[in-house]
KOLDRENSE-287578 format. One record per residue: chain; residue number from 1; y, z, x of N, C-alpha, C, O in turn. Coordinates in steps of 0.2 Angstrom, whole numbers, plus 2048, in hexadecimal, padded with zeros to 3 digits. Example, Ala and Ser with C-alpha at 12.3 -4.5 7.8 and 13.67 -1.06 7.14 Angstrom:
% residues 2
  chain    n  n_c2  n_c3  n_c1  ca_c2  ca_c3  ca_c1  c_c2  c_c3  c_c1  o_c2  o_c3  o_c1
      A    1   7E4   827   842    7EA    827    83E   7F0   827   842   7EF   82A   847
      A    2   7F5   823   840    7FB    824    844   800   827   840   806   828   843
This chain:
% residues 110
  chain    n  n_c2  n_c3  n_c1  ca_c2  ca_c3  ca_c1  c_c2  c_c3  c_c1  o_c2  o_c3  o_c1
      A    1   C4D   872   06C    C51    870    066   C57   86D   067   C5A   869   063
      A    2   C5B   870   06C    C61    86D    06E   C61   866   070   C65   862   06E
      A    3   C5C   864   074    C5B    85D    076   C59   859   070   C5C   853   070
      A    4   C55   85B   06C    C53    857    066   C59   856   062   C5A   850   05F
      A    5   C5D   85B   061    C63    85A    05D   C68   855   060   C6B   851   05D
      A    6   C69   855   067    C6D    851    06A   C6A   849   06A   C6E   845   069
      A    7   C64   849   06A    C61    842    069   C62   83F   062   C64   83A   061
      A    8   C61   844   05D    C62    842    056   C6A   840   055   C6B   83A   052
      A    9   C6E   844   058    C75    842    057   C77   83B   05A   C7B   838   058
      A   10   C74   83A   060    C76    834    063   C73   82E   060   C76   828   060
      A   11   C6D   82E   05D    C6A    829    059   C6E   828   053   C6F   822   051
      A   12   C70   82D   050    C74    82D    04A   C7B   829   04B   C7E   825   047
      A   13   C7E   82B   051    C84    828    053   C83   820   054   C88   81C   052
      A   14   C7E   81E   057    C7C    817    057   C7C   814   051   C7E   80E   050
      A   15   C78   817   04C    C78    814    045   C7E   814   042   C80   80F   03F
      A   16   C82   819   042    C89    819    03F   C8E   814   042   C92   811   03E
      A   17   C8D   812   048    C91    80D    04B   C8E   806   04A   C90   801   04D
      A   18   C89   805   046    C85    7FF    045   C83   7FC   04B   C83   7F5   04C
      A   19   C81   800   050    C7F    7FD    057   C84   7F9   05B   C82   7F6   05F
      A   20   C8A   7FA   058    C90    7F6    05C   C91   7FA   063   C94   7F7   067
      A   21   C90   801   063    C91    805    068   C8B   80A   069   C87   80A   065
      A   22   C8B   80E   06E    C86    813    06F   C7F   810   070   C7A   814   06E
      A   23   C7F   80A   073    C78    807    074   C74   80B   079   C6E   80B   079
      A   24   C78   80D   07E    C74    811    084   C78   818   084   C7E   818   085
      A   25   C74   81D   084    C77    824    085   C72   827   08A   C6C   826   08A
      A   26   C75   82B   08E    C71    82F    093   C72   836   093   C77   839   092
      A   27   C6C   83A   093    C6C    841    093   C68   843   098   C63   840   09A
      A   28   C6A   849   09C    C66    84B    0A1   C64   852   0A0   C67   856   09D
      A   29   C5E   854   0A2    C5B    85B    0A1   C56   85D   0A7   C55   859   0AB
      A   30   C54   863   0A6    C4F    865    0AB   C48   865   0A8   C47   863   0A2
      A   31   C43   867   0AC    C3C    867    0AA   C3B   86B   0A4   C37   869   0A0
      A   32   C3E   871   0A4    C3D    875    09E   C3F   872   097   C3C   873   092
      A   33   C44   86E   098    C47    86B    092   C42   865   08F   C40   865   089
      A   34   C3F   862   094    C39    85D    093   C34   861   08F   C31   85F   08A
      A   35   C31   866   092    C2B    86A    090   C2D   86C   089   C28   86C   084
      A   36   C33   86F   087    C34    871    081   C34   86C   07C   C32   86C   076
      A   37   C37   866   07E    C37    860    079   C30   85E   078   C2E   85C   072
      A   38   C2C   85E   07D    C25    85B    07C   C21   860   077   C1E   85D   073
      A   39   C22   866   077    C1F    86B    073   C22   86A   06C   C1E   86A   067
      A   40   C29   86A   06B    C2C    869    065   C2A   863   061   C29   863   05B
      A   41   C29   85D   064    C27    857    061   C1F   856   061   C1D   850   05F
      A   42   C1B   85B   063    C14    85A    063   C11   855   067   C0C   852   066
      A   43   C15   853   06D    C13    84E    071   C0C   850   075   C08   84C   077
      A   44   C0B   857   075    C05    859    078   BFF   857   075   BFA   857   078
      A   45   BFF   855   06E    BFA    853    06B   BF8   84B   06C   BF3   849   06C
      A   46   BFE   848   06F    BFD    841    070   BFA   840   077   BF6   83B   078
      A   47   BFB   844   07C    BF9    843    083   BF9   84A   086   BFE   84E   086
      A   48   BF3   84C   089    BF3    852    08D   BF8   853   093   BF9   858   095
      A   49   BFA   84D   095    BFF    84E    09B   C06   851   099   C0A   853   09D
      A   50   C07   851   092    C0D    855    090   C0D   85C   091   C12   860   08F
      A   51   C07   85F   093    C07    866    094   C09   868   09B   C0B   86E   09C
      A   52   C0A   863   09F    C0C    865    0A6   C13   863   0A7   C16   860   0A3
      A   53   C16   866   0AD    C1D    864    0AF   C1D   85C   0B0   C19   85A   0B3
      A   54   C23   859   0AE    C23    852    0AF   C25   851   0B7   C28   856   0BA
      A   55   C24   84C   0B9    C25    84A    0C0   C2D   849   0C1   C30   848   0BC
      A   56   C2F   84A   0C7    C36    849    0C9   C38   842   0C6   C35   83D   0C7
      A   57   C3E   842   0C3    C41    83C    0C1   C3E   839   0BB   C3E   833   0B9
      A   58   C3A   83D   0B7    C37    83B    0B1   C3C   839   0AC   C42   83C   0AC
      A   59   C3B   834   0A7    C40    833    0A2   C3D   832   09C   C37   82F   09B
      A   60   C41   833   097    C3F    832    090   C44   82D   08D   C4A   82D   08F
      A   61   C41   828   089    C46    823    085   C44   823   07E   C3F   824   07C
      A   62   C49   822   07A    C49    821    073   C4C   81B   071   C51   819   072
      A   63   C47   817   06E    C49    810    06C   C4A   80F   064   C45   811   061
      A   64   C50   80D   062    C51    80D    05B   C50   805   059   C53   801   05C
      A   65   C4C   804   054    C4A    7FD    053   C47   7FC   04C   C46   801   048
      A   66   C46   7F6   049    C43    7F5    043   C3D   7F1   045   C3D   7EC   049
      A   67   C37   7F3   042    C31    7F0    043   C30   7E8   041   C2D   7E4   044
      A   68   C34   7E7   03B    C34    7E0    039   C39   7DC   03B   C3A   7D6   039
      A   69   C3E   7DE   040    C43    7DA    042   C49   7D9   03D   C4C   7D4   03E
      A   70   C49   7DE   038    C4E    7DC    033   C55   7DD   035   C5A   7DB   031
      A   71   C57   7DF   03B    C5E    7DF    03D   C5F   7D9   041   C5C   7D8   047
      A   72   C62   7D4   03E    C63    7CE    041   C6A   7CE   046   C6A   7CA   04A
      A   73   C6F   7D2   044    C75    7D2    048   C78   7D9   047   C76   7DD   043
      A   74   C7C   7DA   04C    C7F    7E1    04C   C83   7E2   046   C84   7E8   044
      A   75   C86   7DD   043    C8A    7DE    03D   C86   7E1   037   C88   7E4   032
      A   76   C7F   7E0   037    C7B    7E2    031   C77   7E8   033   C73   7EB   02F
      A   77   C78   7EB   039    C74    7F0    03B   C74   7F6   036   C6F   7F9   034
      A   78   C7A   7F9   034    C7B    7FE    030   C7E   7FD   029   C80   802   026
      A   79   C7E   7F7   027    C81    7F5    021   C7E   7F7   01B   C81   7F7   016
      A   80   C77   7F7   01B    C73    7F8    015   C6E   7FE   016   C6C   7FF   01B
      A   81   C6D   801   010    C68    807    011   C61   804   012   C5D   807   016
      A   82   C5F   7FE   010    C59    7FB    012   C58   7FA   01A   C53   7FB   01C
      A   83   C5D   7F8   01D    C5D    7F8    024   C5C   7FF   027   C58   800   02C
      A   84   C60   803   025    C60    80A    028   C59   80D   026   C56   811   02B
      A   85   C56   80C   021    C4F    80E    01F   C4A   80B   023   C45   80E   024
      A   86   C4B   805   026    C46    802    02A   C46   804   031   C42   802   035
      A   87   C4C   807   033    C4C    809    03A   C47   80E   03C   C45   813   039
      A   88   C44   80D   042    C3F    811    045   C41   814   04C   C45   810   04F
      A   89   C3E   819   04E    C40    81B    055   C39   81B   059   C34   81E   057
      A   90   C39   818   05F    C34    818    063   C35   81D   069   C3B   81C   06C
      A   91   C30   821   06B    C31    826    071   C2D   823   077   C27   821   076
      A   92   C31   822   07C    C2D    820    082   C2E   825   088   C33   829   088
      A   93   C29   826   08C    C2A    82B    092   C27   828   098   C22   824   098
      A   94   C2B   829   09D    C29    827    0A4   C29   82D   0A8   C2E   831   0A9
      A   95   C23   82F   0AB    C22    835    0AF   C23   833   0B6   C1E   832   0BA
      A   96   C29   833   0B9    C2B    832    0C0   C2F   82C   0C1   C30   828   0BC
      A   97   C30   82A   0C7    C34    824    0C8   C30   81F   0CD   C33   81A   0CF
      A   98   C2A   820   0CE    C26    81B    0D2   C25   815   0CE   C26   814   0C8
      A   99   C24   810   0D2    C23    809    0D0   C1D   808   0CB   C1E   804   0C6
      A  100   C18   80C   0CC    C12    80C    0C7   C14   810   0C1   C10   80F   0BC
      A  101   C19   814   0C0    C1A    817    0BA   C1E   813   0B5   C23   810   0B7
      A  102   C1C   812   0AF    C1F    80E    0AA   C21   812   0A4   C1E   817   0A3
      A  103   C25   80F   0A0    C27    813    09A   C21   811   095   C1F   80C   094
      A  104   C1E   817   093    C18    816    08E   C1B   819   087   C1E   81F   087
      A  105   C19   816   082    C1B    819    07B   C16   81E   079   C10   81D   07A
      A  106   C18   823   076    C14    829    073   C17   82A   06C   C1D   82A   06A
      A  107   C12   82C   067    C14    82E    061   C18   835   061   C15   83A   064
      A  108   C1D   836   05D    C20    83C    05D   C1D   840   057   C1B   83D   052
      A  109   C1D   846   057    C1B    84B    051   C14   849   04F   C12   84A   049
      A  110   C10   847   054    C08    846    053   C07   83F   050   C02   83E   04E
């Protein structure tokens, strides 16, 4: 829950700054943090690989975006409730650091 809270706070900071800052943020953790997050967000239902320990140098990414491309410029990112309501979060996971490992999108919370 601590990792999820940190992720939420950082996404909110990006929204509050109208994407003018906080575009890239890095958090580091251990395998047990990954496993706890996988269980909390029900990623185990999306793929059975989330039941096992992640490989060395595995990474998670969260992409804040609008599906319809309604954010045309940084100035309009957080200026209206309509834009804020259109924001979505995409979760991506890369299990390891090998060249064959790519970031793959998975649904959060089932």
